[in-house]
C-alpha positions as CSV (number, residue, x, y, z in Angstrom):
1,M,0.0,0.0,0.0
2,A,2.8,2.4,0.9
3,A,4.5,1.6,-2.5
4,A,1.3,2.3,-4.4
5,H,1.0,5.8,-2.9
6,T,4.7,6.8,-3.4
7,P,4.2,8.2,-7.0
8,L,1.3,10.4,-5.9
9,R,3.3,11.7,-3.0
10,L,6.3,12.5,-5.2
11,L,4.0,14.3,-7.7
12,H,2.4,16.4,-4.9
13,L,5.8,17.3,-3.6
14,L,7.0,18.3,-7.1
15,L,4.0,20.6,-7.6
16,L,4.7,22.4,-4.2
17,L,8.3,23.0,-5.2
18,I,7.3,24.5,-8.6
19,S,4.7,26.7,-7.0
20,S,7.2,28.0,-4.4
21,A,9.8,28.7,-7.2
22,L,7.3,30.7,-9.3
23,S,6.3,32.8,-6.3
24,L,10.0,33.7,-5.7
25,L,10.5,34.7,-9.3
26,A,7.3,36.8,-9.5
27,P,7.7,40.6,-9.0
28,T,6.8,41.7,-5.5
29,S,4.7,44.8,-4.6
30,R,4.2,46.8,-1.5
31,S,0.8,45.5,-1.1
32,Q,2.2,41.9,-0.9
33,T,4.9,42.7,1.7
34,A,3.2,45.3,3.9
35,P,-0.2,45.4,5.6
36,P,-3.0,47.2,3.8
37,P,-3.3,50.9,4.6
38,P,-5.9,51.8,7.2
39,L,-9.3,52.8,6.0
40,S,-9.9,56.6,5.7
41,P,-12.2,57.8,8.4
42,P,-15.7,58.7,7.1
43,P,-16.3,62.4,6.4
44,P,-17.6,64.3,9.4
45,V,-21.4,64.8,9.5
46,I,-22.2,68.4,8.5
47,N,-24.4,69.5,11.3
48,R,-24.3,73.3,10.8
49,H,-26.3,75.5,8.5
50,V,-26.0,79.0,7.1
51,L,-28.5,81.5,5.8
52,A,-27.5,84.6,3.8
53,V,-28.8,87.9,5.0
54,R,-28.9,91.3,3.2
55,K,-29.4,94.8,4.5
56,D,-32.3,96.8,3.3
57,G,-31.0,100.4,2.7
58,A,-34.4,102.1,3.0
59,T,-35.2,100.7,6.5
60,G,-31.9,99.6,7.9
61,L,-33.4,96.2,8.6
62,H,-32.2,92.8,7.4
63,V,-33.8,90.3,5.1
64,A,-33.2,86.6,4.4
65,N,-34.6,84.5,1.5
66,I,-36.2,81.4,3.0
67,L,-36.4,78.4,0.6
68,R,-39.7,76.6,1.0
69,R,-42.5,74.7,-0.8
70,T,-42.4,72.0,-3.5
71,P,-41.2,73.0,-6.0
72,Q,-38.8,75.3,-4.0
73,K,-39.2,79.0,-4.0
74,P,-37.1,81.7,-2.3
75,I,-39.3,83.9,-0.2
76,P,-37.9,87.1,1.4
77,H,-38.4,87.4,5.1
78,L,-37.6,90.1,7.6
79,V,-35.1,88.7,10.2
80,D,-36.7,89.1,13.7
81,L,-34.4,88.0,16.5
82,N,-37.2,87.9,19.0
83,G,-40.0,86.5,16.7
84,E,-41.9,83.5,18.0
85,M,-42.3,81.9,14.6
86,V,-41.8,82.1,10.8
87,W,-44.8,83.6,9.1
88,E,-45.6,84.7,5.5
89,H,-48.5,85.9,3.6
90,C,-50.1,82.9,1.8
91,D,-52.0,84.1,-1.2
92,E,-54.7,81.5,-1.7
93,R,-54.5,81.8,-5.4
94,R,-50.7,81.9,-5.8
95,Y,-49.4,79.6,-3.0
96,L,-48.6,76.4,-4.9
97,S,-46.9,73.5,-3.2
98,S,-47.5,69.8,-3.3
99,T,-46.1,69.3,0.3
100,F,-48.3,71.9,2.1
101,Y,-50.4,70.7,5.0
102,A,-52.7,72.7,7.4
103,P,-53.3,70.6,10.5
104,P,-56.8,70.7,12.0
105,F,-57.1,72.2,15.5
106,G,-57.3,68.8,17.3
107,D,-54.5,67.3,15.3
108,Y,-51.2,66.2,16.9
109,F,-49.3,68.5,14.6
110,C,-51.1,71.5,16.1
111,S,-49.6,70.9,19.5
112,P,-46.3,72.8,19.0
113,A,-48.2,76.0,18.8
114,G,-48.6,75.7,22.5
115,K,-51.4,76.9,24.8
116,T,-52.1,80.0,22.7
117,R,-53.5,78.0,19.8
118,F,-57.2,78.1,19.0
119,S,-59.7,76.7,16.4
120,H,-59.7,79.0,13.4
121,T,-62.6,79.3,10.9
122,C,-61.9,81.0,7.6
123,P,-64.2,84.0,7.5
124,G,-66.2,85.2,4.5
125,S,-65.2,82.5,2.0
126,V,-65.3,78.8,1.3
127,A,-62.4,76.9,2.7
128,A,-60.1,75.4,0.0
129,P,-58.4,72.2,1.1
130,D,-55.8,72.5,-1.7
131,R,-54.8,76.1,-1.0
132,A,-52.9,77.7,1.9
133,G,-54.2,80.2,4.4
134,C,-57.9,79.5,4.7
135,H,-59.2,76.3,6.2
136,N,-62.1,75.7,8.6
137,N,-61.3,74.3,12.0
138,S,-57.6,74.9,11.4
139,C,-54.9,75.5,14.0
140,G,-55.1,79.3,14.7
141,I,-52.3,81.4,16.1
142,M,-51.5,85.1,16.3
143,A,-48.8,86.5,14.0
144,V,-47.3,89.9,14.6
145,N,-45.6,92.5,12.5
146,P,-42.6,93.3,14.7
147,V,-42.2,96.8,13.4
148,T,-45.8,98.1,13.6
149,K,-46.7,95.7,16.4
150,R,-49.9,94.9,14.5
151,A,-51.2,91.4,15.2
152,A,-53.6,89.2,13.1
153,V,-55.0,85.7,13.2
154,A,-52.8,83.2,11.2
155,E,-53.1,79.6,10.3
156,L,-50.4,77.2,11.5
157,S,-49.1,75.2,8.5
158,I,-46.4,72.7,7.5
159,D,-44.4,72.6,4.3
160,M,-41.0,71.7,2.9
161,F,-38.0,73.8,4.0
162,S,-34.4,73.9,2.6
163,I,-31.2,75.5,4.0
164,L,-27.5,75.3,3.1
165,T,-25.1,73.2,5.2
166,T,-21.7,74.5,6.1
167,R,-18.5,73.3,7.8
168,G,-17.7,76.9,8.6
169,S,-15.9,78.4,5.6
170,N,-18.4,78.2,2.7
171,P,-21.7,76.7,1.9
172,G,-22.2,73.0,1.2
173,R,-25.1,71.3,-0.4
174,P,-28.6,72.2,0.9
175,I,-30.6,69.9,3.1
176,R,-34.4,69.6,3.0
177,F,-36.8,69.2,5.9
178,C,-40.3,67.9,5.1
179,K,-42.0,69.0,8.3
180,F,-41.3,72.7,8.9
181,Y,-43.8,74.8,10.8
182,F,-44.8,78.3,9.8
183,A,-47.9,80.4,9.8
184,C,-50.0,81.7,6.9
185,A,-50.8,85.3,7.8
186,P,-53.1,87.9,6.1
187,S,-51.7,90.5,3.8
188,S,-52.7,93.2,6.3
189,L,-49.5,92.5,8.3
190,L,-47.3,93.5,5.3
191,R,-48.8,96.9,4.7
192,S,-46.4,99.1,6.6
193,G,-43.1,99.1,8.4
194,L,-41.4,96.2,6.5
195,P,-38.8,96.4,3.8
196,A,-40.2,96.4,0.2
197,N,-41.0,93.0,-1.3
198,V,-40.8,91.2,2.0
199,H,-43.5,88.5,2.2
200,G,-43.1,87.4,5.9
201,V,-41.0,87.4,9.0
202,A,-38.4,84.8,10.1
203,G,-38.6,84.6,13.9
204,L,-35.5,83.4,15.9
205,G,-36.9,83.6,19.4
206,H,-36.7,81.0,22.2
207,T,-39.9,79.3,21.3
208,P,-40.8,75.8,20.0
209,I,-41.7,76.8,16.4
210,S,-39.1,79.5,15.7
211,L,-36.6,79.0,12.9
212,Q,-33.6,78.3,15.2
213,S,-35.6,75.9,17.5
214,Q,-36.9,73.8,14.6
215,L,-33.4,73.5,13.0
216,A,-31.9,72.4,16.4
217,S,-34.7,69.9,16.9
218,H,-34.5,68.4,13.3
219,C,-30.7,68.2,13.3
220,G,-30.1,67.1,16.9
221,F,-27.7,69.8,18.0
222,P,-28.1,72.0,21.1
223,P,-30.0,75.2,20.3
224,M,-27.3,77.7,19.2
225,F,-27.1,80.2,16.4
226,A,-25.0,83.2,15.5
227,L,-25.9,86.6,13.9
228,C,-23.4,88.4,11.7
229,L,-25.2,91.3,10.1
230,T,-23.6,93.3,7.3
231,S,-23.4,97.1,7.5
232,V,-23.5,97.4,3.6
233,S,-26.9,97.5,1.8
234,S,-26.0,95.6,-1.3
235,N,-26.9,92.2,-2.7
236,D,-23.2,91.5,-3.2
237,N,-22.4,92.2,0.5
238,R,-24.4,89.6,2.5
239,G,-24.2,88.9,6.1
240,A,-24.9,85.5,7.6
241,I,-26.9,83.6,10.3
242,F,-25.2,80.4,11.4
243,F,-27.1,77.6,13.0
244,G,-25.0,75.3,15.2
245,D,-21.6,75.9,16.9
246,G,-18.5,77.4,15.2
247,P,-16.1,77.8,13.5
248,Y,-17.5,80.7,11.5
249,N,-14.8,81.6,9.1
250,M,-14.7,84.9,7.3
251,L,-12.3,85.9,4.5
252,P,-9.3,86.1,4.8
253,G,-9.4,83.0,7.0
254,V,-10.6,84.6,10.3
255,D,-12.6,82.4,12.7
256,V,-14.8,85.0,14.2
257,S,-16.2,82.6,16.7
258,S,-12.8,82.5,18.5
259,G,-12.1,84.8,21.4
260,L,-15.7,85.7,22.2
261,L,-16.7,87.5,25.4
262,Y,-19.6,85.7,27.2
263,T,-22.4,87.1,29.3
264,P,-25.5,85.6,30.7
265,L,-28.5,85.4,28.3
266,T,-32.0,85.8,29.7
267,F,-35.3,84.8,28.1
268,R,-38.3,86.9,28.9
269,R,-41.7,87.8,27.5
270,R,-42.4,84.8,25.2
271,G,-38.8,84.0,24.2
272,K,-37.2,87.4,23.7
273,Y,-33.4,87.8,24.4
274,F,-32.1,90.0,27.2
275,V,-28.7,90.7,28.7
276,G,-27.7,92.7,31.8
277,V,-26.1,96.1,31.4
278,R,-25.0,97.4,34.8
279,S,-23.4,100.7,33.7
280,I,-22.1,102.7,30.7
281,R,-18.8,104.3,30.1
282,I,-17.7,106.8,27.4
283,N,-13.9,107.0,26.8
284,Q,-13.6,104.8,29.9
285,K,-15.4,107.4,32.0
286,P,-18.6,106.5,33.9
287,V,-21.8,108.0,32.6
288,P,-24.0,109.2,35.5
289,L,-27.1,107.0,35.4
290,N,-30.0,106.0,37.6
291,T,-28.7,102.4,38.1
292,S,-32.1,101.2,39.3
293,L,-33.1,101.2,35.6
294,L,-30.3,98.8,34.8
295,G,-29.3,95.3,36.0
296,D,-29.7,91.7,35.0
297,G,-31.9,90.8,32.1
298,R,-33.2,94.3,31.4
299,T,-31.4,95.1,28.0
300,R,-33.1,93.6,25.0
301,I,-31.4,92.9,21.7
302,S,-33.4,93.5,18.6
303,T,-33.0,93.2,14.8
304,T,-36.3,94.9,14.0
305,T,-35.3,98.3,15.6
306,P,-32.8,100.1,13.4
307,Y,-31.0,102.0,16.2
308,T,-30.6,101.5,19.9
309,I,-33.4,103.0,21.9
310,L,-32.7,104.4,25.4
311,E,-35.0,105.4,28.3
312,H,-35.1,109.2,28.4
313,S,-32.7,109.8,31.3
314,I,-30.2,107.3,30.0
315,F,-30.4,108.9,26.6
316,V,-29.8,112.4,28.0
317,A,-26.9,111.3,30.1
318,L,-25.2,109.3,27.3
319,T,-25.6,112.2,24.8
320,R,-24.2,114.7,27.3
321,S,-21.2,112.6,28.1
322,F,-20.5,111.8,24.4
323,T,-20.7,115.4,23.2
324,S,-18.6,116.5,26.2
325,E,-15.9,114.2,25.0
326,L,-16.1,115.8,21.5
327,S,-16.5,119.4,22.8
328,Q,-13.6,120.5,20.6
329,I,-15.5,119.4,17.4
330,P,-18.3,121.8,16.3
331,Q,-21.8,120.2,16.0
332,V,-24.1,120.9,13.1
333,E,-27.9,121.0,13.1
334,P,-29.3,117.8,14.6
335,I,-31.2,115.5,12.2
336,P,-34.2,113.9,14.0
337,P,-34.3,111.4,15.6
338,F,-30.6,111.7,16.3
339,P,-29.4,114.1,19.1
340,A,-25.9,115.2,17.9
341,C,-24.5,115.5,14.5
342,Y,-21.1,116.4,13.0
343,E,-19.6,117.0,9.6
344,R,-17.7,113.9,8.5
345,S,-14.7,116.0,7.5
346,S,-14.3,117.2,11.1
347,L,-13.8,113.6,12.5
348,S,-10.8,111.4,12.0
349,S,-11.1,108.0,10.5
350,T,-10.1,104.7,12.1
351,R,-10.2,101.0,11.1
352,A,-13.4,100.7,13.2
353,G,-15.2,103.8,11.7
354,P,-15.2,107.5,12.6
355,G,-12.7,108.5,15.4
356,V,-15.2,109.2,18.1
357,P,-15.3,108.3,21.8
358,T,-15.9,104.6,22.5
359,I,-19.2,103.7,24.2
360,E,-18.9,100.7,26.7
361,F,-21.7,98.7,28.1
362,I,-20.5,97.1,31.3
363,L,-22.1,93.7,31.7
364,Q,-21.9,91.3,34.6
365,D,-18.6,92.8,35.9
366,K,-16.1,95.5,35.0
367,N,-14.0,93.0,32.9
368,T,-17.0,92.0,30.7
369,V,-17.4,95.0,28.4
370,W,-19.3,95.3,25.1
371,T,-17.4,98.1,23.3
372,I,-19.1,100.1,20.6
373,F,-16.8,101.9,18.2
374,G,-17.5,104.6,15.7
375,A,-18.8,102.4,12.9
376,N,-21.6,101.3,15.2
377,S,-22.1,104.5,17.3
378,M,-22.4,106.9,14.3
379,V,-24.7,106.9,11.3
380,E,-24.6,108.9,8.1
381,A,-27.9,110.6,8.4
382,R,-27.4,112.6,5.2
383,P,-24.4,112.8,2.9
384,E,-21.2,113.8,4.7
385,T,-23.1,114.3,8.0
386,L,-22.6,111.8,10.8
387,C,-24.9,111.6,13.9
388,L,-24.9,109.7,17.2
389,A,-27.0,106.7,16.4
390,F,-29.1,106.4,19.6
391,V,-32.8,107.3,19.9
392,D,-34.8,108.7,22.8
393,G,-37.4,106.1,24.0
394,G,-39.3,108.3,26.4
395,S,-39.7,108.1,30.1
396,R,-41.6,104.8,30.3
397,P,-40.4,102.4,27.6
398,Q,-41.0,98.7,27.9
399,D,-37.2,98.2,28.1
400,P,-34.7,100.8,29.4
401,I,-32.2,99.8,26.7
402,M,-33.0,98.1,23.4
403,V,-29.9,97.5,21.3
404,G,-30.8,98.0,17.6
405,A,-29.6,96.5,14.4
406,H,-27.1,99.3,13.6
407,Q,-25.2,98.6,16.8
408,L,-25.1,94.8,15.9
409,E,-23.6,95.1,12.4
410,D,-20.2,93.7,11.8
411,N,-20.2,92.2,15.2
412,L,-20.7,88.4,15.8
413,L,-23.3,87.6,18.4
414,Q,-23.5,83.9,19.3
415,F,-26.8,83.0,21.0
416,D,-26.0,79.8,23.1
417,V,-29.6,79.1,23.9
418,A,-28.9,75.8,25.6
419,G,-26.2,77.3,27.8
420,S,-28.1,80.6,28.5
421,R,-25.2,82.8,27.4
422,L,-24.4,85.3,24.7
423,G,-21.0,85.4,23.0
424,L,-19.8,88.8,21.7
425,S,-17.0,89.6,19.4
426,S,-17.0,93.4,19.3
427,S,-16.3,95.0,16.0
428,L,-14.9,92.6,13.4
429,L,-13.4,95.6,11.5
430,L,-10.6,95.5,14.1
431,R,-9.7,92.0,12.9
432,R,-9.6,93.1,9.3
433,T,-12.8,91.4,8.3
434,S,-16.5,92.0,8.4
435,C,-19.8,90.1,8.3
436,A,-19.9,90.5,4.5
437,N,-16.9,88.3,4.2
438,F,-18.4,84.9,4.4
439,N,-17.6,83.1,1.1
440,F,-21.1,82.5,-0.3
441,T,-19.7,82.6,-3.8
442,S,-17.9,79.2,-3.5
443,I,-20.5,76.5,-3.2
444,A,-19.2,72.9,-2.6
445,P,-21.8,70.2,-3.5
446,Q,-20.5,67.7,-0.8
447,A,-17.5,69.1,1.0
448,E,-15.7,72.3,1.4
């Protein structure tokens, strides 16, 4: 038996020797002698978004195009930092979208409107199930024009929403959300106060159905957004609203989210944003004030007020201190509503605007200071005439200080809603950039 198997064993051994010899003669490669390279890590999830914002020259307010409906359509909205919701005028005959839905009053999808919702019946016409803005027994809420304060009954609705993603330096591809809440409001809310051609309001307040709250909920990041409003009223010079944490990179490669100064952020009166100003300095000199008017959570920040409004005694004290520091510069005739005006040629020029005294809002302590430089404290009220850009709010305003849009421009404000804090950059002009320097012109379809 052993002799019978000997030829087979010899043949098997010969084949093994030939195979080994051929493998030695064959050319070797790195992949045969070294372990395979490690797999590349998956690309990071893009969990931040950016919305372009332009300044309206006529009103000094800021407008963003909201992409909504199916098929998509850009709809201009006024940016309202304290707004409770997004609303637009829904023309029953022109609002066309295959993804529109108006939840009935008792529907689960009506619940995000909160306790203020009510059953709405469309008056004076037959309800049209396939058209927006007028359905019987729909989910009624109140929409407000933030400039005129006029309110009207609106219909809570749902439709498609789209926004650009970003990793911080330029936009990526857009992402779509199929369940986005907004309100269909009557045309009466558009009749006065708003920039021309605006069709609605984009509310960013601390409420369940504001724009920033919905994005945070859909995307799973803690509620946080950042405003960077441009000072230039031009379609080519757009500011940005970022949703999610930084970096927020402006040309030429400046991360404006770095080095922020933080102060407590308070939410009052249906989701509005407040900080605490304890005192005011001009040129580092204290302004004599009735400090009982100031304190924690009493200064409101607003994007729908063009200029900062001050309680009368604060306005008078600030104006006196400011003009006293410029006593060597002759004033010209005031231009209402501004208290003090100067010829541009009589003021020097700096990187951060006209060379005028700095205005400092002292926040929770003497080391936490929001400094306002000339670009934000002065406004060109008419050609070659610059005026102090603060307005008298009377003796009994709702808020003793309401910081307006002009004082916010070319500053980054990061609203860390989850952490109840506000991050402030002060003027970006001092860092050789501005809010108009986000690179919207370079769109990357998948990665930056």
